[in-house]
VEXVEX-161148 format. One record per residue (C-alpha): residue number from 1; residue in one letter; x, y, z. Coordinates in steps of 0.5 Angstrom, whole numbers. Layout:
N
{kolpa NUM; "A"; {X; Y; Z}};
...
END
This chain:
440
{kolpa 1; "M"; {61; 24; 50}};
{kolpa 2; "A"; {61; 17; 51}};
{kolpa 3; "L"; {62; 17; 59}};
{kolpa 4; "G"; {56; 23; 59}};
{kolpa 5; "F"; {51; 18; 56}};
{kolpa 6; "L"; {53; 12; 60}};
{kolpa 7; "V"; {52; 17; 66}};
{kolpa 8; "I"; {45; 19; 64}};
{kolpa 9; "I"; {43; 11; 62}};
{kolpa 10; "A"; {46; 9; 69}};
{kolpa 11; "I"; {41; 15; 72}};
{kolpa 12; "G"; {35; 13; 68}};
{kolpa 13; "T"; {36; 5; 70}};
{kolpa 14; "F"; {36; 7; 77}};
{kolpa 15; "L"; {30; 11; 77}};
{kolpa 16; "L"; {26; 6; 72}};
{kolpa 17; "S"; {28; 0; 77}};
{kolpa 18; "L"; {24; 4; 83}};
{kolpa 19; "P"; {17; 1; 85}};
{kolpa 20; "I"; {14; 8; 84}};
{kolpa 21; "A"; {16; 7; 76}};
{kolpa 22; "T"; {11; 2; 75}};
{kolpa 23; "H"; {3; 1; 75}};
{kolpa 24; "N"; {3; -4; 80}};
{kolpa 25; "H"; {9; -1; 84}};
{kolpa 26; "T"; {13; -7; 83}};
{kolpa 27; "S"; {20; -6; 80}};
{kolpa 28; "I"; {21; -9; 73}};
{kolpa 29; "G"; {29; -11; 75}};
{kolpa 30; "I"; {35; -8; 73}};
{kolpa 31; "H"; {35; -12; 66}};
{kolpa 32; "K"; {29; -9; 64}};
{kolpa 33; "A"; {30; -2; 67}};
{kolpa 34; "L"; {37; -2; 63}};
{kolpa 35; "F"; {34; -4; 57}};
{kolpa 36; "T"; {29; 1; 57}};
{kolpa 37; "A"; {34; 7; 59}};
{kolpa 38; "T"; {39; 5; 54}};
{kolpa 39; "S"; {33; 5; 49}};
{kolpa 40; "A"; {31; 12; 51}};
{kolpa 41; "V"; {37; 15; 52}};
{kolpa 42; "C"; {40; 13; 45}};
{kolpa 43; "V"; {33; 14; 42}};
{kolpa 44; "T"; {32; 7; 39}};
{kolpa 45; "G"; {25; 5; 41}};
{kolpa 46; "L"; {26; -2; 42}};
{kolpa 47; "V"; {22; -5; 48}};
{kolpa 48; "V"; {22; -11; 52}};
{kolpa 49; "V"; {16; -9; 57}};
{kolpa 50; "E"; {10; -5; 54}};
{kolpa 51; "T"; {11; 2; 56}};
{kolpa 52; "A"; {3; 4; 57}};
{kolpa 53; "E"; {2; -2; 61}};
{kolpa 54; "T"; {8; -2; 65}};
{kolpa 55; "F"; {10; 5; 67}};
{kolpa 56; "S"; {7; 10; 72}};
{kolpa 57; "F"; {6; 17; 70}};
{kolpa 58; "F"; {13; 18; 74}};
{kolpa 59; "G"; {16; 12; 69}};
{kolpa 60; "R"; {13; 15; 63}};
{kolpa 61; "A"; {16; 22; 65}};
{kolpa 62; "V"; {23; 19; 66}};
{kolpa 63; "I"; {23; 16; 59}};
{kolpa 64; "L"; {20; 23; 56}};
{kolpa 65; "V"; {26; 26; 60}};
{kolpa 66; "L"; {31; 21; 57}};
{kolpa 67; "L"; {28; 22; 50}};
{kolpa 68; "Q"; {29; 29; 50}};
{kolpa 69; "I"; {36; 29; 53}};
{kolpa 70; "G"; {38; 23; 48}};
{kolpa 71; "G"; {35; 27; 42}};
{kolpa 72; "L"; {38; 34; 43}};
{kolpa 73; "G"; {45; 31; 45}};
{kolpa 74; "F"; {49; 30; 51}};
{kolpa 75; "M"; {53; 36; 49}};
{kolpa 76; "I"; {48; 41; 48}};
{kolpa 77; "V"; {44; 39; 55}};
{kolpa 78; "A"; {51; 39; 58}};
{kolpa 79; "T"; {52; 46; 56}};
{kolpa 80; "L"; {45; 49; 58}};
{kolpa 81; "L"; {46; 46; 65}};
{kolpa 82; "M"; {53; 49; 66}};
{kolpa 83; "V"; {50; 56; 63}};
{kolpa 84; "A"; {45; 55; 69}};
{kolpa 85; "L"; {50; 53; 74}};
{kolpa 86; "G"; {54; 59; 72}};
{kolpa 87; "R"; {60; 55; 70}};
{kolpa 88; "R"; {65; 57; 64}};
{kolpa 89; "I"; {65; 53; 58}};
{kolpa 90; "S"; {72; 50; 56}};
{kolpa 91; "L"; {75; 50; 50}};
{kolpa 92; "R"; {75; 43; 49}};
{kolpa 93; "N"; {68; 43; 50}};
{kolpa 94; "R"; {67; 48; 45}};
{kolpa 95; "V"; {70; 44; 40}};
{kolpa 96; "L"; {66; 38; 42}};
{kolpa 97; "I"; {60; 42; 41}};
{kolpa 98; "R"; {62; 45; 35}};
{kolpa 99; "E"; {63; 38; 32}};
{kolpa 100; "S"; {57; 35; 34}};
{kolpa 101; "M"; {53; 41; 32}};
{kolpa 102; "N"; {56; 41; 25}};
{kolpa 103; "A"; {58; 48; 26}};
{kolpa 104; "S"; {64; 52; 23}};
{kolpa 105; "S"; {66; 56; 28}};
{kolpa 106; "L"; {68; 56; 36}};
{kolpa 107; "S"; {65; 63; 37}};
{kolpa 108; "G"; {58; 63; 39}};
{kolpa 109; "M"; {57; 56; 42}};
{kolpa 110; "V"; {53; 57; 48}};
{kolpa 111; "R"; {48; 62; 44}};
{kolpa 112; "L"; {48; 56; 38}};
{kolpa 113; "S"; {46; 51; 44}};
{kolpa 114; "K"; {40; 56; 46}};
{kolpa 115; "W"; {38; 57; 39}};
{kolpa 116; "F"; {38; 49; 38}};
{kolpa 117; "S"; {34; 48; 44}};
{kolpa 118; "L"; {29; 53; 43}};
{kolpa 119; "L"; {28; 51; 36}};
{kolpa 120; "A"; {27; 44; 38}};
{kolpa 121; "L"; {22; 46; 43}};
{kolpa 122; "V"; {18; 50; 38}};
{kolpa 123; "I"; {18; 44; 33}};
{kolpa 124; "E"; {15; 40; 39}};
{kolpa 125; "L"; {10; 44; 42}};
{kolpa 126; "T"; {7; 46; 35}};
{kolpa 127; "G"; {7; 38; 33}};
{kolpa 128; "A"; {4; 37; 40}};
{kolpa 129; "L"; {-2; 42; 38}};
{kolpa 130; "V"; {-3; 39; 32}};
{kolpa 131; "L"; {-4; 32; 35}};
{kolpa 132; "S"; {-8; 35; 41}};
{kolpa 133; "I"; {-14; 36; 35}};
{kolpa 134; "R"; {-14; 28; 35}};
{kolpa 135; "F"; {-12; 26; 42}};
{kolpa 136; "I"; {-16; 31; 46}};
{kolpa 137; "P"; {-23; 28; 43}};
{kolpa 138; "L"; {-20; 21; 44}};
{kolpa 139; "F"; {-17; 21; 51}};
{kolpa 140; "G"; {-20; 27; 54}};
{kolpa 141; "V"; {-17; 34; 56}};
{kolpa 142; "R"; {-11; 32; 61}};
{kolpa 143; "K"; {-9; 25; 58}};
{kolpa 144; "G"; {-10; 28; 51}};
{kolpa 145; "I"; {-5; 34; 52}};
{kolpa 146; "W"; {0; 29; 56}};
{kolpa 147; "Y"; {-1; 24; 50}};
{kolpa 148; "S"; {0; 30; 45}};
{kolpa 149; "I"; {7; 32; 48}};
{kolpa 150; "F"; {10; 25; 49}};
{kolpa 151; "H"; {9; 23; 42}};
{kolpa 152; "A"; {11; 30; 39}};
{kolpa 153; "V"; {18; 29; 43}};
{kolpa 154; "S"; {18; 22; 41}};
{kolpa 155; "A"; {17; 23; 34}};
{kolpa 156; "F"; {22; 29; 33}};
{kolpa 157; "C"; {27; 26; 37}};
{kolpa 158; "N"; {26; 20; 33}};
{kolpa 159; "A"; {25; 15; 39}};
{kolpa 160; "G"; {19; 11; 37}};
{kolpa 161; "F"; {16; 10; 44}};
{kolpa 162; "D"; {9; 11; 45}};
{kolpa 163; "L"; {3; 10; 50}};
{kolpa 164; "F"; {-2; 7; 46}};
{kolpa 165; "G"; {-1; 0; 48}};
{kolpa 166; "G"; {1; -6; 44}};
{kolpa 167; "F"; {8; -7; 40}};
{kolpa 168; "H"; {4; -5; 34}};
{kolpa 169; "S"; {0; 1; 37}};
{kolpa 170; "M"; {0; 6; 31}};
{kolpa 171; "E"; {-4; 1; 27}};
{kolpa 172; "A"; {-10; 4; 30}};
{kolpa 173; "F"; {-8; 10; 26}};
{kolpa 174; "Q"; {-8; 7; 19}};
{kolpa 175; "R"; {-14; 11; 17}};
{kolpa 176; "D"; {-12; 17; 20}};
{kolpa 177; "P"; {-7; 22; 16}};
{kolpa 178; "L"; {-7; 27; 21}};
{kolpa 179; "V"; {-4; 23; 26}};
{kolpa 180; "L"; {1; 19; 21}};
{kolpa 181; "M"; {3; 25; 17}};
{kolpa 182; "T"; {4; 30; 23}};
{kolpa 183; "I"; {9; 24; 26}};
{kolpa 184; "A"; {12; 24; 20}};
{kolpa 185; "V"; {13; 31; 19}};
{kolpa 186; "L"; {16; 31; 26}};
{kolpa 187; "V"; {21; 25; 25}};
{kolpa 188; "I"; {23; 28; 18}};
{kolpa 189; "M"; {25; 35; 21}};
{kolpa 190; "G"; {29; 32; 27}};
{kolpa 191; "G"; {32; 27; 22}};
{kolpa 192; "L"; {35; 33; 18}};
{kolpa 193; "G"; {39; 36; 23}};
{kolpa 194; "F"; {39; 43; 27}};
{kolpa 195; "S"; {44; 46; 23}};
{kolpa 196; "V"; {40; 44; 16}};
{kolpa 197; "I"; {34; 47; 19}};
{kolpa 198; "N"; {38; 53; 22}};
{kolpa 199; "E"; {41; 54; 15}};
{kolpa 200; "L"; {34; 53; 11}};
{kolpa 201; "L"; {31; 59; 16}};
{kolpa 202; "H"; {36; 63; 15}};
{kolpa 203; "N"; {36; 63; 8}};
{kolpa 204; "R"; {29; 63; 7}};
{kolpa 205; "F"; {29; 56; 4}};
{kolpa 206; "K"; {33; 58; -2}};
{kolpa 207; "F"; {36; 52; -5}};
{kolpa 208; "R"; {42; 56; -9}};
{kolpa 209; "R"; {44; 60; -2}};
{kolpa 210; "L"; {45; 53; 2}};
{kolpa 211; "M"; {52; 50; 4}};
{kolpa 212; "L"; {54; 44; 0}};
{kolpa 213; "H"; {52; 40; 7}};
{kolpa 214; "T"; {45; 42; 7}};
{kolpa 215; "K"; {44; 41; -1}};
{kolpa 216; "L"; {47; 34; 0}};
{kolpa 217; "V"; {42; 32; 6}};
{kolpa 218; "L"; {36; 35; 3}};
{kolpa 219; "T"; {38; 31; -4}};
{kolpa 220; "I"; {39; 24; 0}};
{kolpa 221; "T"; {33; 25; 5}};
{kolpa 222; "L"; {28; 27; -1}};
{kolpa 223; "S"; {31; 21; -5}};
{kolpa 224; "L"; {30; 16; 0}};
{kolpa 225; "L"; {23; 18; 2}};
{kolpa 226; "V"; {20; 18; -5}};
{kolpa 227; "L"; {24; 12; -7}};
{kolpa 228; "G"; {23; 8; 0}};
{kolpa 229; "M"; {15; 10; -1}};
{kolpa 230; "L"; {15; 7; -8}};
{kolpa 231; "M"; {18; 1; -7}};
{kolpa 232; "I"; {14; -1; -1}};
{kolpa 233; "L"; {8; 1; -5}};
{kolpa 234; "A"; {10; -4; -10}};
{kolpa 235; "L"; {12; -10; -5}};
{kolpa 236; "E"; {6; -9; -1}};
{kolpa 237; "W"; {0; -7; -5}};
{kolpa 238; "Y"; {-3; -14; -5}};
{kolpa 239; "N"; {0; -16; 2}};
{kolpa 240; "P"; {-7; -17; 6}};
{kolpa 241; "A"; {-3; -17; 12}};
{kolpa 242; "T"; {0; -10; 11}};
{kolpa 243; "L"; {-2; -5; 5}};
{kolpa 244; "G"; {-7; -10; 2}};
{kolpa 245; "A"; {-12; -10; 7}};
{kolpa 246; "Q"; {-19; -9; 5}};
{kolpa 247; "H"; {-20; -4; 10}};
{kolpa 248; "L"; {-15; 1; 7}};
{kolpa 249; "T"; {-17; 6; 1}};
{kolpa 250; "V"; {-12; 8; -4}};
{kolpa 251; "G"; {-11; 14; 0}};
{kolpa 252; "D"; {-9; 10; 6}};
{kolpa 253; "K"; {-4; 6; 2}};
{kolpa 254; "L"; {-1; 12; 0}};
{kolpa 255; "V"; {0; 15; 7}};
{kolpa 256; "N"; {2; 9; 10}};
{kolpa 257; "A"; {7; 7; 5}};
{kolpa 258; "F"; {10; 14; 6}};
{kolpa 259; "F"; {10; 13; 14}};
{kolpa 260; "Q"; {13; 7; 13}};
{kolpa 261; "S"; {19; 10; 9}};
{kolpa 262; "T"; {19; 16; 14}};
{kolpa 263; "T"; {20; 11; 20}};
{kolpa 264; "L"; {25; 7; 17}};
{kolpa 265; "R"; {29; 14; 18}};
{kolpa 266; "T"; {31; 11; 25}};
{kolpa 267; "A"; {24; 13; 28}};
{kolpa 268; "G"; {21; 7; 30}};
{kolpa 269; "F"; {14; 8; 30}};
{kolpa 270; "S"; {10; 3; 26}};
{kolpa 271; "S"; {3; 3; 22}};
{kolpa 272; "L"; {4; -3; 19}};
{kolpa 273; "N"; {6; -10; 22}};
{kolpa 274; "Q"; {13; -11; 21}};
{kolpa 275; "T"; {13; -18; 22}};
{kolpa 276; "H"; {8; -19; 16}};
{kolpa 277; "L"; {12; -15; 11}};
{kolpa 278; "T"; {15; -19; 5}};
{kolpa 279; "D"; {22; -21; 5}};
{kolpa 280; "S"; {24; -16; 0}};
{kolpa 281; "S"; {21; -11; 4}};
{kolpa 282; "K"; {25; -13; 10}};
{kolpa 283; "L"; {31; -13; 6}};
{kolpa 284; "I"; {30; -6; 4}};
{kolpa 285; "S"; {28; -4; 11}};
{kolpa 286; "V"; {35; -6; 13}};
{kolpa 287; "I"; {38; -2; 8}};
{kolpa 288; "W"; {34; 4; 9}};
{kolpa 289; "M"; {35; 4; 17}};
{kolpa 290; "F"; {42; 3; 16}};
{kolpa 291; "I"; {43; 9; 12}};
{kolpa 292; "G"; {39; 13; 18}};
{kolpa 293; "A"; {38; 20; 19}};
{kolpa 294; "S"; {43; 26; 18}};
{kolpa 295; "P"; {49; 29; 22}};
{kolpa 296; "A"; {48; 33; 28}};
{kolpa 297; "S"; {40; 30; 28}};
{kolpa 298; "T"; {36; 26; 33}};
{kolpa 299; "G"; {37; 20; 29}};
{kolpa 300; "G"; {42; 15; 28}};
{kolpa 301; "G"; {45; 10; 22}};
{kolpa 302; "I"; {51; 12; 18}};
{kolpa 303; "K"; {48; 18; 16}};
{kolpa 304; "T"; {45; 21; 9}};
{kolpa 305; "T"; {52; 25; 8}};
{kolpa 306; "T"; {56; 19; 9}};
{kolpa 307; "I"; {52; 14; 4}};
{kolpa 308; "G"; {52; 21; -1}};
{kolpa 309; "V"; {60; 21; -1}};
{kolpa 310; "V"; {60; 14; -2}};
{kolpa 311; "L"; {55; 14; -8}};
{kolpa 312; "L"; {59; 20; -11}};
{kolpa 313; "L"; {66; 16; -10}};
{kolpa 314; "V"; {63; 11; -14}};
{kolpa 315; "F"; {60; 15; -19}};
{kolpa 316; "S"; {66; 19; -20}};
{kolpa 317; "V"; {70; 13; -21}};
{kolpa 318; "T"; {65; 9; -26}};
{kolpa 319; "R"; {66; 16; -30}};
{kolpa 320; "G"; {73; 16; -30}};
{kolpa 321; "R"; {74; 22; -26}};
{kolpa 322; "E"; {79; 24; -20}};
{kolpa 323; "A"; {75; 29; -17}};
{kolpa 324; "I"; {69; 28; -13}};
{kolpa 325; "G"; {64; 33; -12}};
{kolpa 326; "I"; {57; 35; -13}};
{kolpa 327; "Y"; {53; 42; -14}};
{kolpa 328; "G"; {60; 45; -17}};
{kolpa 329; "K"; {64; 44; -10}};
{kolpa 330; "Q"; {69; 39; -9}};
{kolpa 331; "L"; {70; 34; -3}};
{kolpa 332; "S"; {77; 33; 0}};
{kolpa 333; "V"; {80; 26; 0}};
{kolpa 334; "S"; {80; 26; 8}};
{kolpa 335; "I"; {72; 26; 8}};
{kolpa 336; "V"; {72; 21; 3}};
{kolpa 337; "R"; {76; 16; 7}};
{kolpa 338; "R"; {72; 18; 13}};
{kolpa 339; "A"; {66; 16; 10}};
{kolpa 340; "L"; {69; 9; 7}};
{kolpa 341; "T"; {72; 8; 14}};
{kolpa 342; "V"; {65; 9; 18}};
{kolpa 343; "V"; {61; 5; 13}};
{kolpa 344; "T"; {66; -1; 13}};
{kolpa 345; "I"; {66; -1; 21}};
{kolpa 346; "S"; {59; 0; 21}};
{kolpa 347; "I"; {58; -6; 16}};
{kolpa 348; "G"; {62; -10; 21}};
{kolpa 349; "I"; {59; -9; 27}};
{kolpa 350; "V"; {52; -11; 24}};
{kolpa 351; "L"; {55; -17; 21}};
{kolpa 352; "A"; {58; -19; 28}};
{kolpa 353; "S"; {52; -17; 32}};
{kolpa 354; "T"; {47; -21; 27}};
{kolpa 355; "M"; {52; -27; 28}};
{kolpa 356; "A"; {52; -26; 36}};
{kolpa 357; "L"; {44; -26; 36}};
{kolpa 358; "S"; {44; -32; 31}};
{kolpa 359; "I"; {48; -36; 36}};
{kolpa 360; "A"; {44; -33; 42}};
{kolpa 361; "E"; {38; -35; 39}};
{kolpa 362; "H"; {40; -42; 37}};
{kolpa 363; "G"; {34; -47; 37}};
{kolpa 364; "H"; {29; -42; 38}};
{kolpa 365; "E"; {28; -42; 30}};
{kolpa 366; "K"; {29; -35; 29}};
{kolpa 367; "D"; {29; -33; 21}};
{kolpa 368; "M"; {36; -30; 20}};
{kolpa 369; "L"; {33; -24; 16}};
{kolpa 370; "D"; {29; -22; 22}};
{kolpa 371; "L"; {35; -22; 27}};
{kolpa 372; "M"; {39; -18; 22}};
{kolpa 373; "F"; {33; -13; 22}};
{kolpa 374; "E"; {33; -13; 29}};
{kolpa 375; "S"; {41; -12; 29}};
{kolpa 376; "V"; {40; -6; 24}};
{kolpa 377; "S"; {34; -3; 28}};
{kolpa 378; "A"; {39; -3; 34}};
{kolpa 379; "F"; {45; 0; 31}};
{kolpa 380; "A"; {41; 5; 27}};
{kolpa 381; "T"; {37; 7; 33}};
{kolpa 382; "V"; {31; 5; 30}};
{kolpa 383; "G"; {26; 1; 34}};
{kolpa 384; "L"; {23; -3; 29}};
{kolpa 385; "S"; {22; -10; 30}};
{kolpa 386; "A"; {20; -16; 26}};
{kolpa 387; "V"; {21; -21; 31}};
{kolpa 388; "G"; {19; -18; 37}};
{kolpa 389; "T"; {24; -16; 42}};
{kolpa 390; "P"; {20; -19; 48}};
{kolpa 391; "N"; {20; -25; 44}};
{kolpa 392; "L"; {28; -26; 44}};
{kolpa 393; "S"; {32; -29; 50}};
{kolpa 394; "P"; {35; -25; 55}};
{kolpa 395; "L"; {42; -26; 52}};
{kolpa 396; "S"; {40; -23; 46}};
{kolpa 397; "Q"; {36; -17; 49}};
{kolpa 398; "S"; {43; -16; 53}};
{kolpa 399; "L"; {47; -16; 47}};
{kolpa 400; "L"; {42; -11; 44}};
{kolpa 401; "V"; {44; -6; 49}};
{kolpa 402; "P"; {51; -4; 47}};
{kolpa 403; "I"; {49; -5; 40}};
{kolpa 404; "M"; {44; 1; 41}};
{kolpa 405; "F"; {49; 5; 45}};
{kolpa 406; "F"; {55; 5; 40}};
{kolpa 407; "G"; {49; 6; 35}};
{kolpa 408; "R"; {48; 13; 38}};
{kolpa 409; "V"; {55; 15; 41}};
{kolpa 410; "G"; {59; 11; 36}};
{kolpa 411; "P"; {59; 14; 29}};
{kolpa 412; "L"; {60; 21; 32}};
{kolpa 413; "T"; {65; 19; 36}};
{kolpa 414; "L"; {69; 15; 31}};
{kolpa 415; "A"; {68; 21; 26}};
{kolpa 416; "L"; {71; 26; 31}};
{kolpa 417; "A"; {77; 21; 33}};
{kolpa 418; "L"; {78; 20; 25}};
{kolpa 419; "A"; {78; 27; 24}};
{kolpa 420; "T"; {83; 28; 30}};
{kolpa 421; "K"; {88; 23; 28}};
{kolpa 422; "L"; {88; 25; 21}};
{kolpa 423; "E"; {90; 32; 22}};
{kolpa 424; "G"; {95; 31; 28}};
{kolpa 425; "N"; {98; 25; 25}};
{kolpa 426; "P"; {106; 27; 23}};
{kolpa 427; "R"; {106; 20; 19}};
{kolpa 428; "N"; {102; 23; 14}};
{kolpa 429; "R"; {108; 27; 12}};
{kolpa 430; "I"; {111; 21; 10}};
{kolpa 431; "H"; {110; 19; 3}};
{kolpa 432; "Y"; {112; 12; 0}};
{kolpa 433; "P"; {113; 9; -7}};
{kolpa 434; "E"; {107; 7; -10}};
{kolpa 435; "E"; {106; 1; -13}};
{kolpa 436; "K"; {100; -2; -17}};
{kolpa 437; "I"; {96; -8; -15}};
{kolpa 438; "M"; {90; -11; -19}};
{kolpa 439; "I"; {83; -10; -16}};
{kolpa 440; "G"; {77; -14; -18}};
END
């Protein structure tokens, strides 16, 4: 999977570096092309050049394809290509597809890949149809349809790329609930994960019939959206540079606070200027971005179920319970260990990348919180920036490329690797004498 993403990034870098990819028919160079291709394939949304003003229709089309591949996932796209070429799907590939889709069986992987792709297409086209109600009157028929499709795909894939111009382009729609709420719904659906949407449709949205994974995803997602909205409202209500602006009504503030809470789920669209957020809001944003979306989704982060398992562990320990579970189901010890490992490694990567950025930006008077914001945004494939990615040094921009790549490929690959090692390690049958140590 990692090599597959690297190949797609390499192809995207080559295509975006061609003169035909820009308006002025001048190559943007390998550095900027690599950054843009990585950001697109990893559905991050961080940019070093403004998309609308820099790229031609060809360049934008390349970015759109990269977004779709990155959003659907390399294994699904590879499966569809192998089916189209008439090649058989090996057992190894079926196992990878099963894990990346959070499926429970190896049977029907090809059929499931086709269904998930069709589901994504239907959701994106529906979102584009709703957005066209606003964009066609604003930009004309051809441009309005193109803008509707591009932003629907970008939103569902949690990518954050836009064609409106400027690095805070969604601010133009602060008072347009149709656009903001449509984008938000697409972001949420993409962040839930294909398996969750499939089960909701199969069980006709009856909560009691859902699997524990789906129940936990829905619970954590709803909690993060509501809690994030309430905290943004409380912290930014009187901030004249964000929600406290005089032209915003109470309804506008509610919509923009919900949109901000939603876009932190690795979407990257911004209706509020992230630079002018209070430090408290930036800190909350860092935490929300770090958690991210759900497994087998188009979003990044450590995932909702991972933080859910950690919170359940803390709750069980503080209540003096050995069993860890929720909704009448118990979690295995191996799942808890994997969750703790993913969280610990991810925290280490964020801290190390933040330190690297601070060293690279030494002498440029960049705030440490803003650099952590940038680091987490890259790792969790969010795409929001409080400092402005183009304002960073070329060295810092280069450091963000591997962070974005690992943020998209790393957590899933790491989880699969840990599962394989735990299941196949013969040393797990060896038990040593226990001895207590002091904690705390």
